[in-house]
PASE-860135 format. One record per residue (C-alpha): residue number from 1; x, y, z. Coordinates in nm, 4 decimals, always signed. Example, Ala and Ser with C-alpha at 12.3 -4.5 7.8 and 13.67 -1.06 7.14 Angstrom:
<nodes>
{nr 1 | c1 +1.2300 | c2 -0.4500 | c3 +0.7800}
{nr 2 | c1 +1.3670 | c2 -0.1060 | c3 +0.7140}
</nodes>
This chain:
<nodes>
{nr 1 | c1 +10.7205 | c2 -14.3782 | c3 +11.3067}
{nr 2 | c1 +10.7447 | c2 -13.9821 | c3 +11.2075}
{nr 3 | c1 +11.0498 | c2 -13.8006 | c3 +11.0722}
{nr 4 | c1 +11.2603 | c2 -13.7480 | c3 +11.4610}
{nr 5 | c1 +11.3471 | c2 -13.3402 | c3 +11.4513}
{nr 6 | c1 +11.4686 | c2 -13.1376 | c3 +11.6827}
{nr 7 | c1 +11.1609 | c2 -12.9841 | c3 +11.7438}
{nr 8 | c1 +11.0012 | c2 -13.2954 | c3 +11.7822}
{nr 9 | c1 +11.2556 | c2 -13.4379 | c3 +12.0118}
{nr 10 | c1 +11.2560 | c2 -13.1459 | c3 +12.2261}
{nr 11 | c1 +10.8518 | c2 -13.0854 | c3 +12.2236}
{nr 12 | c1 +10.8267 | c2 -13.5334 | c3 +12.2928}
{nr 13 | c1 +11.1265 | c2 -13.5217 | c3 +12.5775}
{nr 14 | c1 +10.9048 | c2 -13.2309 | c3 +12.7360}
{nr 15 | c1 +10.6191 | c2 -13.4004 | c3 +12.7161}
{nr 16 | c1 +10.7693 | c2 -13.7162 | c3 +12.8636}
{nr 17 | c1 +10.9196 | c2 -13.5094 | c3 +13.1688}
{nr 18 | c1 +10.5907 | c2 -13.3902 | c3 +13.2463}
{nr 19 | c1 +10.4418 | c2 -13.7707 | c3 +13.2775}
{nr 20 | c1 +10.6815 | c2 -13.8504 | c3 +13.5003}
{nr 21 | c1 +10.6251 | c2 -13.5249 | c3 +13.7278}
{nr 22 | c1 +10.2837 | c2 -13.5627 | c3 +13.6988}
{nr 23 | c1 +10.2452 | c2 -13.9593 | c3 +13.7881}
{nr 24 | c1 +10.5330 | c2 -13.9740 | c3 +14.0262}
{nr 25 | c1 +10.4062 | c2 -13.7269 | c3 +14.2560}
{nr 26 | c1 +10.0847 | c2 -13.5759 | c3 +14.1403}
{nr 27 | c1 +9.8052 | c2 -13.8461 | c3 +14.1838}
{nr 28 | c1 +9.8796 | c2 -13.9467 | c3 +13.7447}
{nr 29 | c1 +9.5301 | c2 -13.6903 | c3 +13.6789}
{nr 30 | c1 +9.7065 | c2 -13.4722 | c3 +13.4493}
{nr 31 | c1 +9.9853 | c2 -13.6858 | c3 +13.3022}
{nr 32 | c1 +9.7335 | c2 -13.7442 | c3 +13.0032}
{nr 33 | c1 +9.8406 | c2 -13.3964 | c3 +12.9082}
{nr 34 | c1 +10.1580 | c2 -13.5447 | c3 +12.7233}
{nr 35 | c1 +9.9260 | c2 -13.7450 | c3 +12.4971}
{nr 36 | c1 +9.7652 | c2 -13.4267 | c3 +12.4202}
{nr 37 | c1 +10.0850 | c2 -13.2026 | c3 +12.3490}
{nr 38 | c1 +10.2578 | c2 -13.4842 | c3 +12.1269}
{nr 39 | c1 +9.9231 | c2 -13.5292 | c3 +11.9396}
{nr 40 | c1 +9.9794 | c2 -13.1937 | c3 +11.8556}
{nr 41 | c1 +10.2510 | c2 -13.2546 | c3 +11.6172}
{nr 42 | c1 +10.1423 | c2 -13.6611 | c3 +11.4950}
{nr 43 | c1 +9.8629 | c2 -13.8892 | c3 +11.5170}
{nr 44 | c1 +9.7155 | c2 -13.9329 | c3 +11.7970}
{nr 45 | c1 +9.7583 | c2 -14.2978 | c3 +11.7633}
{nr 46 | c1 +10.1154 | c2 -14.2748 | c3 +11.7569}
{nr 47 | c1 +10.1458 | c2 -14.0540 | c3 +12.0700}
{nr 48 | c1 +9.9833 | c2 -14.3035 | c3 +12.2396}
{nr 49 | c1 +10.2176 | c2 -14.5511 | c3 +12.1271}
{nr 50 | c1 +10.5458 | c2 -14.3582 | c3 +12.2088}
{nr 51 | c1 +10.3955 | c2 -14.2725 | c3 +12.5888}
{nr 52 | c1 +10.2579 | c2 -14.6147 | c3 +12.7048}
{nr 53 | c1 +10.6306 | c2 -14.7726 | c3 +12.7405}
{nr 54 | c1 +10.6949 | c2 -14.4882 | c3 +12.9330}
{nr 55 | c1 +10.4128 | c2 -14.4616 | c3 +13.1802}
{nr 56 | c1 +10.4865 | c2 -14.8505 | c3 +13.2581}
{nr 57 | c1 +10.8576 | c2 -14.7508 | c3 +13.3406}
{nr 58 | c1 +10.7196 | c2 -14.4573 | c3 +13.5516}
{nr 59 | c1 +10.4494 | c2 -14.7044 | c3 +13.6864}
{nr 60 | c1 +10.7564 | c2 -14.9684 | c3 +13.8106}
{nr 61 | c1 +10.9660 | c2 -14.6950 | c3 +13.8807}
{nr 62 | c1 +10.7136 | c2 -14.4864 | c3 +14.1437}
{nr 63 | c1 +10.6102 | c2 -14.7772 | c3 +14.3224}
{nr 64 | c1 +10.9296 | c2 -14.8170 | c3 +14.5326}
{nr 65 | c1 +10.8897 | c2 -14.4656 | c3 +14.6890}
{nr 66 | c1 +10.5104 | c2 -14.5414 | c3 +14.7769}
{nr 67 | c1 +10.4780 | c2 -14.8804 | c3 +14.8239}
{nr 68 | c1 +10.2212 | c2 -15.0255 | c3 +15.0658}
{nr 69 | c1 +10.0819 | c2 -14.6848 | c3 +15.1564}
{nr 70 | c1 +9.8058 | c2 -14.6881 | c3 +14.9283}
{nr 71 | c1 +9.4248 | c2 -14.7951 | c3 +14.9896}
{nr 72 | c1 +9.4390 | c2 -15.1114 | c3 +14.9070}
{nr 73 | c1 +9.0435 | c2 -15.2009 | c3 +14.9048}
{nr 74 | c1 +8.9933 | c2 -14.8840 | c3 +14.6910}
{nr 75 | c1 +9.2051 | c2 -14.9578 | c3 +14.4480}
{nr 76 | c1 +9.1405 | c2 -15.3087 | c3 +14.4034}
{nr 77 | c1 +8.7996 | c2 -15.2238 | c3 +14.3195}
{nr 78 | c1 +8.9026 | c2 -14.9914 | c3 +14.0664}
{nr 79 | c1 +9.1291 | c2 -15.2138 | c3 +13.8995}
{nr 80 | c1 +8.7900 | c2 -15.4773 | c3 +13.8614}
{nr 81 | c1 +8.6451 | c2 -15.2067 | c3 +13.7110}
{nr 82 | c1 +8.9823 | c2 -15.0783 | c3 +13.4817}
{nr 83 | c1 +9.0809 | c2 -15.4177 | c3 +13.3337}
{nr 84 | c1 +8.7265 | c2 -15.4486 | c3 +13.1708}
{nr 85 | c1 +8.7371 | c2 -15.0931 | c3 +13.0699}
{nr 86 | c1 +9.0681 | c2 -15.1619 | c3 +12.8784}
{nr 87 | c1 +8.8906 | c2 -15.4416 | c3 +12.6933}
{nr 88 | c1 +8.6143 | c2 -15.2413 | c3 +12.6367}
{nr 89 | c1 +8.8424 | c2 -14.9151 | c3 +12.4874}
{nr 90 | c1 +9.0420 | c2 -15.1960 | c3 +12.2394}
{nr 91 | c1 +8.6797 | c2 -15.3064 | c3 +12.0999}
{nr 92 | c1 +8.6034 | c2 -14.9465 | c3 +12.0190}
{nr 93 | c1 +8.9313 | c2 -14.8224 | c3 +11.9358}
{nr 94 | c1 +8.9361 | c2 -14.9131 | c3 +11.5562}
{nr 95 | c1 +8.6314 | c2 -14.7393 | c3 +11.5232}
{nr 96 | c1 +8.7837 | c2 -14.3753 | c3 +11.6119}
{nr 97 | c1 +8.9689 | c2 -14.2369 | c3 +11.3418}
{nr 98 | c1 +9.2724 | c2 -13.9992 | c3 +11.4101}
{nr 99 | c1 +9.0391 | c2 -13.6509 | c3 +11.3862}
{nr 100 | c1 +8.7990 | c2 -13.7976 | c3 +11.6349}
{nr 101 | c1 +9.0858 | c2 -13.8788 | c3 +11.8383}
{nr 102 | c1 +9.1751 | c2 -13.5961 | c3 +11.8487}
{nr 103 | c1 +8.8282 | c2 -13.4124 | c3 +11.9631}
{nr 104 | c1 +8.7957 | c2 -13.7021 | c3 +12.2029}
{nr 105 | c1 +9.1614 | c2 -13.6053 | c3 +12.3726}
{nr 106 | c1 +9.0941 | c2 -13.2367 | c3 +12.3261}
{nr 107 | c1 +8.7391 | c2 -13.2649 | c3 +12.4874}
{nr 108 | c1 +8.8939 | c2 -13.5016 | c3 +12.7723}
{nr 109 | c1 +9.1814 | c2 -13.2174 | c3 +12.8420}
{nr 110 | c1 +8.9466 | c2 -12.9177 | c3 +12.8432}
{nr 111 | c1 +8.6195 | c2 -13.1270 | c3 +13.0284}
{nr 112 | c1 +8.9120 | c2 -13.2398 | c3 +13.2858}
{nr 113 | c1 +8.9637 | c2 -12.8641 | c3 +13.3567}
{nr 114 | c1 +8.6806 | c2 -12.7596 | c3 +13.4258}
{nr 115 | c1 +8.5718 | c2 -13.0508 | c3 +13.6249}
{nr 116 | c1 +8.8898 | c2 -12.9625 | c3 +13.8638}
{nr 117 | c1 +8.7544 | c2 -12.6173 | c3 +13.8735}
{nr 118 | c1 +8.3879 | c2 -12.6862 | c3 +13.9488}
{nr 119 | c1 +8.5038 | c2 -12.7580 | c3 +14.3121}
{nr 120 | c1 +8.1283 | c2 -12.7012 | c3 +14.4721}
{nr 121 | c1 +7.9671 | c2 -12.9522 | c3 +14.2141}
{nr 122 | c1 +8.2631 | c2 -13.1972 | c3 +14.2505}
{nr 123 | c1 +8.2490 | c2 -13.1742 | c3 +14.6643}
{nr 124 | c1 +7.9134 | c2 -13.3139 | c3 +14.6283}
{nr 125 | c1 +7.9796 | c2 -13.5650 | c3 +14.3742}
{nr 126 | c1 +8.2376 | c2 -13.7416 | c3 +14.5570}
{nr 127 | c1 +8.0413 | c2 -13.7195 | c3 +14.9390}
{nr 128 | c1 +8.1397 | c2 -14.0447 | c3 +15.0893}
{nr 129 | c1 +7.7871 | c2 -14.1756 | c3 +15.1395}
{nr 130 | c1 +7.7917 | c2 -14.1743 | c3 +14.7128}
{nr 131 | c1 +8.1272 | c2 -14.3803 | c3 +14.7117}
{nr 132 | c1 +7.9676 | c2 -14.7071 | c3 +14.7101}
{nr 133 | c1 +8.2240 | c2 -15.0226 | c3 +14.5601}
{nr 134 | c1 +7.9546 | c2 -14.9888 | c3 +14.2562}
{nr 135 | c1 +8.0653 | c2 -14.6347 | c3 +14.2233}
{nr 136 | c1 +8.4503 | c2 -14.7505 | c3 +14.2258}
{nr 137 | c1 +8.3963 | c2 -15.0438 | c3 +13.9638}
{nr 138 | c1 +8.2109 | c2 -14.7926 | c3 +13.7454}
{nr 139 | c1 +8.4582 | c2 -14.5625 | c3 +13.8208}
{nr 140 | c1 +8.7342 | c2 -14.8168 | c3 +13.7047}
{nr 141 | c1 +8.5737 | c2 -14.9187 | c3 +13.4082}
{nr 142 | c1 +8.5258 | c2 -14.5294 | c3 +13.2522}
{nr 143 | c1 +8.9038 | c2 -14.5293 | c3 +13.3718}
{nr 144 | c1 +9.0147 | c2 -14.8511 | c3 +13.2159}
{nr 145 | c1 +8.8086 | c2 -14.6826 | c3 +12.9075}
{nr 146 | c1 +8.9511 | c2 -14.3604 | c3 +12.8630}
{nr 147 | c1 +9.3335 | c2 -14.5063 | c3 +12.9750}
{nr 148 | c1 +9.2942 | c2 -14.7182 | c3 +12.6480}
{nr 149 | c1 +9.1751 | c2 -14.5006 | c3 +12.3906}
{nr 150 | c1 +9.3728 | c2 -14.1597 | c3 +12.5393}
{nr 151 | c1 +9.5840 | c2 -14.2168 | c3 +12.9032}
{nr 152 | c1 +9.3105 | c2 -14.0411 | c3 +13.0690}
{nr 153 | c1 +9.1629 | c2 -14.2818 | c3 +13.2862}
{nr 154 | c1 +9.2977 | c2 -14.0571 | c3 +13.5709}
{nr 155 | c1 +8.9963 | c2 -13.8144 | c3 +13.6254}
{nr 156 | c1 +8.7432 | c2 -14.0832 | c3 +13.6451}
{nr 157 | c1 +8.9371 | c2 -14.2499 | c3 +13.8858}
{nr 158 | c1 +9.0110 | c2 -13.9512 | c3 +14.1137}
{nr 159 | c1 +8.6231 | c2 -13.8957 | c3 +14.1242}
{nr 160 | c1 +8.6166 | c2 -14.1888 | c3 +14.3150}
{nr 161 | c1 +8.9234 | c2 -14.1775 | c3 +14.5375}
{nr 162 | c1 +8.8572 | c2 -13.8177 | c3 +14.6135}
{nr 163 | c1 +8.5293 | c2 -13.9248 | c3 +14.8285}
{nr 164 | c1 +8.7506 | c2 -14.2250 | c3 +15.0079}
{nr 165 | c1 +8.9149 | c2 -13.9070 | c3 +15.2773}
{nr 166 | c1 +9.2423 | c2 -14.0111 | c3 +15.1608}
{nr 167 | c1 +9.5494 | c2 -13.8364 | c3 +15.2423}
{nr 168 | c1 +9.7566 | c2 -13.6881 | c3 +15.0043}
{nr 169 | c1 +9.9918 | c2 -13.9334 | c3 +14.9649}
{nr 170 | c1 +9.7491 | c2 -14.2008 | c3 +14.9846}
{nr 171 | c1 +9.5554 | c2 -14.0716 | c3 +14.7279}
{nr 172 | c1 +9.8538 | c2 -14.0799 | c3 +14.4912}
{nr 173 | c1 +9.9883 | c2 -14.4126 | c3 +14.6380}
{nr 174 | c1 +9.6464 | c2 -14.5392 | c3 +14.5012}
{nr 175 | c1 +9.7004 | c2 -14.3801 | c3 +14.1899}
{nr 176 | c1 +10.0642 | c2 -14.5545 | c3 +14.1254}
{nr 177 | c1 +9.9095 | c2 -14.9117 | c3 +14.1645}
{nr 178 | c1 +9.5819 | c2 -14.9095 | c3 +13.9356}
{nr 179 | c1 +9.7623 | c2 -14.7245 | c3 +13.6921}
{nr 180 | c1 +10.0694 | c2 -14.9695 | c3 +13.6985}
{nr 181 | c1 +9.8266 | c2 -15.2582 | c3 +13.6490}
{nr 182 | c1 +9.6164 | c2 -15.0560 | c3 +13.3730}
{nr 183 | c1 +9.8777 | c2 -14.9261 | c3 +13.1800}
{nr 184 | c1 +10.0719 | c2 -15.3350 | c3 +13.1796}
{nr 185 | c1 +9.6803 | c2 -15.4766 | c3 +13.0709}
{nr 186 | c1 +9.6924 | c2 -15.2239 | c3 +12.7609}
{nr 187 | c1 +10.0465 | c2 -15.2955 | c3 +12.6485}
{nr 188 | c1 +9.9193 | c2 -15.6368 | c3 +12.4579}
{nr 189 | c1 +9.6215 | c2 -15.4948 | c3 +12.2702}
{nr 190 | c1 +9.8402 | c2 -15.1985 | c3 +12.1549}
{nr 191 | c1 +10.0985 | c2 -15.3884 | c3 +12.0288}
{nr 192 | c1 +9.8551 | c2 -15.6561 | c3 +11.8348}
{nr 193 | c1 +9.6926 | c2 -15.3131 | c3 +11.7091}
{nr 194 | c1 +10.0428 | c2 -15.2045 | c3 +11.5576}
{nr 195 | c1 +10.0862 | c2 -14.9215 | c3 +11.8023}
{nr 196 | c1 +10.3948 | c2 -15.0399 | c3 +11.9673}
{nr 197 | c1 +10.6700 | c2 -15.1376 | c3 +11.7070}
{nr 198 | c1 +11.0125 | c2 -15.2235 | c3 +11.7376}
{nr 199 | c1 +11.1150 | c2 -14.8553 | c3 +11.6051}
{nr 200 | c1 +10.8774 | c2 -14.6826 | c3 +11.8924}
{nr 201 | c1 +11.0443 | c2 -14.8919 | c3 +12.1387}
{nr 202 | c1 +11.4454 | c2 -14.7838 | c3 +12.0253}
{nr 203 | c1 +11.2594 | c2 -14.4168 | c3 +12.0618}
{nr 204 | c1 +11.1599 | c2 -14.4370 | c3 +12.3808}
{nr 205 | c1 +11.5106 | c2 -14.6708 | c3 +12.4879}
{nr 206 | c1 +11.6636 | c2 -14.3032 | c3 +12.4548}
{nr 207 | c1 +11.3806 | c2 -14.0973 | c3 +12.6131}
{nr 208 | c1 +11.3377 | c2 -14.3644 | c3 +12.9323}
{nr 209 | c1 +11.6262 | c2 -14.1127 | c3 +13.1009}
{nr 210 | c1 +11.4124 | c2 -13.8263 | c3 +13.0953}
{nr 211 | c1 +11.1045 | c2 -14.0808 | c3 +13.2428}
{nr 212 | c1 +11.3152 | c2 -14.1519 | c3 +13.5105}
{nr 213 | c1 +11.4155 | c2 -13.7950 | c3 +13.5802}
{nr 214 | c1 +11.0515 | c2 -13.6537 | c3 +13.5562}
{nr 215 | c1 +10.9582 | c2 -13.9555 | c3 +13.8111}
{nr 216 | c1 +11.2266 | c2 -13.8638 | c3 +13.9903}
{nr 217 | c1 +11.1515 | c2 -13.4940 | c3 +14.0195}
{nr 218 | c1 +10.7514 | c2 -13.5434 | c3 +14.1119}
{nr 219 | c1 +10.8605 | c2 -13.8062 | c3 +14.3887}
{nr 220 | c1 +11.0102 | c2 -13.5186 | c3 +14.5161}
{nr 221 | c1 +10.7894 | c2 -13.1925 | c3 +14.4683}
{nr 222 | c1 +10.5110 | c2 -13.4345 | c3 +14.5987}
{nr 223 | c1 +10.6625 | c2 -13.3088 | c3 +14.9689}
{nr 224 | c1 +10.7929 | c2 -12.9947 | c3 +14.8683}
{nr 225 | c1 +10.5299 | c2 -12.8090 | c3 +14.6482}
{nr 226 | c1 +10.1606 | c2 -12.7372 | c3 +14.6760}
{nr 227 | c1 +9.9261 | c2 -12.9143 | c3 +14.4270}
{nr 228 | c1 +9.7797 | c2 -12.5418 | c3 +14.3628}
{nr 229 | c1 +10.0686 | c2 -12.3887 | c3 +14.2042}
{nr 230 | c1 +10.1572 | c2 -12.7334 | c3 +13.9569}
{nr 231 | c1 +9.8012 | c2 -12.8145 | c3 +13.8732}
{nr 232 | c1 +9.7537 | c2 -12.3724 | c3 +13.7974}
{nr 233 | c1 +9.9992 | c2 -12.4540 | c3 +13.5418}
{nr 234 | c1 +9.8507 | c2 -12.7650 | c3 +13.4296}
{nr 235 | c1 +9.5063 | c2 -12.6980 | c3 +13.3883}
{nr 236 | c1 +9.6558 | c2 -12.3744 | c3 +13.1581}
{nr 237 | c1 +9.8136 | c2 -12.5705 | c3 +12.9211}
{nr 238 | c1 +9.5624 | c2 -12.8658 | c3 +12.9185}
{nr 239 | c1 +9.3371 | c2 -12.5594 | c3 +12.8031}
{nr 240 | c1 +9.5306 | c2 -12.4700 | c3 +12.5062}
{nr 241 | c1 +9.6072 | c2 -12.8041 | c3 +12.4093}
{nr 242 | c1 +9.2908 | c2 -12.9291 | c3 +12.4554}
{nr 243 | c1 +9.1068 | c2 -12.6590 | c3 +12.2483}
{nr 244 | c1 +9.3955 | c2 -12.6879 | c3 +11.9935}
{nr 245 | c1 +9.3090 | c2 -13.0764 | c3 +11.9297}
{nr 246 | c1 +8.9095 | c2 -13.0108 | c3 +11.9140}
{nr 247 | c1 +8.9988 | c2 -12.7212 | c3 +11.6488}
{nr 248 | c1 +9.2177 | c2 -12.9669 | c3 +11.4644}
{nr 249 | c1 +8.9878 | c2 -13.2714 | c3 +11.4130}
{nr 250 | c1 +8.6765 | c2 -13.0251 | c3 +11.3569}
{nr 251 | c1 +8.8344 | c2 -12.8453 | c3 +11.0901}
</nodes>
């Protein structure tokens, strides 16, 4: 448990609110930026441990406003691949050191931005004819693995879901359902690895109101703010934090 300074608390509060806004209203894709932000000031494993219970809280609160609006078949396909992906992430988690985690999270951050910006390529990657169930299983497997090691399961899940011609709300609701299951599946391995401790849970209790506020704000903005504006700011943040983490991990 790191020392809780004013700066640490302020950065953590910002990261938690950001996660709530992203998961509550914008498809979860950028929520892992919260772990990237925290990894700038604490060990990556500690950042992941802090965020998991709060992400689970955000998932539970987000279920109600989107209940029944998801695409169940696509969600279940992703879950079917995602749960084994979580197990795979747990298997290899201990083999990655702190610097390796920084490079991994930083690389995923920058890679996600590049993937989002490559609209021409992405449109061809997610054509309906390419999104057979096996593609969803593979996407779920990758999502489960990356979700376990860095809370970064949103991008691979998005590759599959974007190819299913969903409405904005169907897409959002589907991500809420999928990551509610996957984050719950991650809790026991995290606790077994000693990442989630009574000390981190006590601090999470203090941060819970900020997670709830971020979720409420995200749900509200889902219907009022354009995705383009929100994600433009997200991409800048992800790029800067990603580059900083890669630099720290390599140097």
